[in-house]
C-alpha positions in Angstrom: -3.3 24.9 -1.1 -7.0 25.8 -0.6 -8.2 23.5 -3.4 -6.4 20.5 -2.0 -7.8 21.2 1.4 -11.3 21.5 0.0 -11.1 18.0 -1.6 -9.9 16.6 1.8 -12.9 18.0 3.5 -15.3 16.7 0.8 -14.0 13.2 1.2 -14.1 13.4 5.0 -17.8 14.6 5.0 -18.9 12.0 2.6 -17.2 9.2 4.6 -19.5 9.8 7.5 -22.4 8.2 5.8 -20.5 6.1 3.3 -22.3 2.9 2.4 -19.1 1.5 0.9 -17.2 1.4 4.2 -16.3 -2.2 3.6 -14.5 -1.1 0.4 -12.6 1.6 2.2 -11.5 -0.9 4.9 -10.4 -3.3 2.1 -8.2 -0.7 0.5 -6.5 0.0 3.8 -6.0 -3.7 4.5 -4.4 -4.1 1.0 -2.1 -1.1 1.7 -1.0 -2.4 5.1 -0.2 -5.9 3.8 1.8 -4.5 0.9 3.7 -2.2 3.2 4.7 -5.1 5.4 5.9 -7.1 2.5 7.6 -4.4 0.6 8.6 -1.9 3.2 10.7 -4.0 5.6 8.6 -6.0 8.0 5.8 -5.7 10.6 7.4 -3.1 12.9 6.2 0.4 12.0 9.2 1.9 13.9 11.5 0.4 11.2 9.1 0.5 8.3 8.0 4.0 7.2 5.7 2.7 4.5 3.8 0.7 7.1 3.8 3.7 9.5 2.1 5.7 6.7 -0.4 3.0 5.9 -1.3 2.6 9.6 -1.8 6.4 10.0 -4.1 6.5 6.9 -6.1 3.5 8.3 -6.5 5.2 11.6 -7.8 8.3 10.0 -10.6 6.2 8.5 -11.3 4.4 11.7 -10.3 0.9 10.5 -10.9 -1.5 13.3 -7.8 -2.6 15.2 -8.5 -6.3 14.7 -8.6 -5.8 10.9 -5.3 -3.9 11.1 -3.6 -6.6 13.2 -4.8 -9.4 10.9 -3.5 -7.5 7.9 -0.1 -7.1 9.5 0.0 -10.8 10.3 -1.0 -11.8 6.7 1.6 -9.4 5.3 4.3 -10.8 7.5 3.3 -14.4 6.9 3.7 -14.2 3.1 4.0 -17.7 1.5 3.5 -18.8 -2.1 -0.2 -18.5 -1.9 -0.1 -14.9 -0.7 -1.4 -12.3 -3.1 1.3 -9.9 -4.3 0.3 -6.4 -5.2 2.2 -4.0 -7.5 2.2 -0.3 -6.9 1.2 1.5 -10.1 0.9 5.3 -10.8 -1.3 6.6 -13.6 -0.9 10.1 -14.9 -3.2 12.2 -17.0 -5.7 15.1 -17.3 -9.2 15.3 -16.1 -12.1 17.6 -16.9 -11.2 21.3 -17.3 -7.6 20.2 -17.9 -6.7 19.4 -14.2 -3.6 17.3 -13.8 -4.3 14.0 -12.0 -2.2 11.3 -10.4 -3.8 7.9 -9.6 -2.1 5.5 -7.2 -3.2 1.9 -7.3 -2.2 -1.4 -5.7 -3.0 -4.2 -8.1 -2.5 -7.9 -8.7 -3.6 -7.5 -12.4 -2.1 -4.5 -14.2 -4.2 -5.0 -17.3 -7.4 -5.0 -15.4 -6.6 -1.9 -13.4 -5.3 0.0 -16.4 -8.5 -0.8 -18.3 -10.7 0.4 -15.4 -8.8 3.6 -14.8 -8.7 4.4 -18.6 -12.5 3.8 -18.8 -13.2 6.4 -16.1 -10.9 8.9 -17.7 -12.6 8.4 -21.1 -16.2 8.4 -19.7 -15.7 11.4 -17.5 -14.0 13.7 -20.1 -10.4 13.0 -19.1 -7.3 11.9 -21.0 -5.0 9.2 -19.6 -1.8 10.5 -21.2 1.0 12.9 -20.5 3.5 13.3 -17.6 2.1 15.2 -14.6 3.9 13.9 -11.6 6.3 16.8 -11.7 3.5 19.1 -10.8 3.1 17.5 -7.3 5.2 17.5 -4.2 5.1 14.9 -1.4 4.0 16.5 1.9 2.8 15.5 5.3 -0.9 16.2 5.9 -2.5 16.6 9.3 -6.1 17.4 10.0 -7.3 18.5 13.4 -11.0 19.2 14.2 -10.1 22.4 16.0 -9.3 25.9 14.8 -7.9 27.6 18.0 -4.6 29.4 18.2 -3.1 26.5 20.3 -3.1 24.2 17.3 -1.4 26.7 15.1 1.2 27.6 17.7 2.2 24.0 18.4 2.3 23.0 14.7 4.4 26.0 13.7 6.8 25.6 16.6 7.2 21.9 15.6 8.2 22.8 12.1 5.0 22.9 10.0 5.3 24.5 6.6 1.8 25.8 6.2 -1.7 25.6 7.7 -5.3 26.5 6.8 -8.5 26.9 8.8 -11.8 26.0 7.2 -15.1 25.4 8.9 -13.6 24.8 12.3 -11.0 22.4 11.0 -7.2 23.1 10.8 -5.2 21.5 8.1 -1.5 21.4 8.6 1.1 20.7 5.9 4.7 19.6 6.7 7.8 18.4 4.9 7.5 14.7 4.3 10.3 14.0 6.9 8.7 16.2 9.5 5.2 14.7 9.5 5.5 12.5 12.6 7.5 15.0 14.6 4.6 17.5 14.2 2.0 14.8 15.0 3.9 13.9 18.2 4.2 17.6 19.2 0.5 18.0 18.8 -0.2 14.8 20.9 2.0 16.0 23.7 0.0 19.2 23.8 -3.2 17.2 24.1 -4.2 17.8 20.4 -5.3 14.7 18.6 -5.0 14.5 14.8 -8.0 13.0 12.9 -5.8 12.5 9.8 -2.0 12.2 9.6 -0.4 10.8 6.4 1.7 11.6 3.4 0.0 13.1 0.4 0.8 14.7 -3.0 0.2 18.4 -3.0 0.0 20.4 -6.3 2.7 23.1 -6.7 0.1 25.2 -8.6 -3.7 24.7 -8.8 -6.3 25.0 -11.6 -9.0 27.5 -10.8 -12.5 26.1 -11.7 -16.0 27.4 -12.0 -18.7 25.8 -10.0 -19.8 23.7 -12.9 -16.3 22.6 -13.7 -15.6 21.8 -10.0 -18.8 19.6 -9.9 -17.6 17.6 -12.9 -14.1 17.2 -11.4 -15.4 16.0 -8.1 -17.6 13.4 -9.9 -14.5 12.3 -11.8 -12.3 12.0 -8.8 -14.9 10.1 -6.9 -15.4 7.7 -9.8 -11.7 6.9 -9.7 -11.6 6.4 -5.9 -14.5 4.0 -6.1 -12.3 1.6 -8.2 -11.2 -1.4 -6.0 -7.6 -1.2 -6.9 -7.2 2.6 -6.5 -5.7 3.8 -3.3 -5.3 7.5 -3.7 -6.2 10.2 -6.3 -4.4 13.6 -6.4 -5.2 16.5 -8.6 -4.3 20.2 -9.3 -8.0 21.2 -9.1 -8.9 24.2 -6.9 -12.4 23.1 -5.7 -13.2 26.2 -3.7 -16.1 26.9 -6.0 -17.6 23.5 -5.4 -21.0 23.3 -3.6 -22.2 19.9 -2.5 -25.8 19.6 -3.8 -26.6 17.1 -1.0 -25.4 19.5 1.7 -27.2 22.3 0.0 
């Protein structure tokens, strides 16, 4: 899962100086509101979709006040409340990597057009079924790489883990995510990221040039207002950030 881990790290590093933080917060607010309306109410203990949305918001340091207001608006509903549909787009990006794009939209035609434009402009093809190439997994990222993290995670039922640049990435079965997170917390280990994700069952090996094109493609998709998550089969191990040197 090294390629998947690499993309997670690229996104986290870029988020530190992200000038579009307002857009990131807006995406989380939309996801939280939708989870409240569609997932079963404002209590995360009884609403797994909301629990996932809150974990993702926490990983991006969304202010608590914003989160609370989003839950209130989601619970309030009303005829004037905006209703978002969850839409998944499937296709292939540069170098033939399979791509899943998850969006929340109040206008399917607009969102489809924007996503299709990025695929076309960046050398992709928005066609074909690729969802079967991915598996839903729990993802936990800890800014530590000592043995204690590995021992606790494995004992709690983690499926796999990786260490990269002082960061430990833990993968779990979807149903085991929060059990592993709680075990880490009890051991005094705080997770910076804890959420469900889509992990490719096999990855596409890329050259440095191909990896750079794929990263640009994935970033262009994630910049779209309606897009919540982008998953791909790209192994980005060869990618070198030109800004980071």
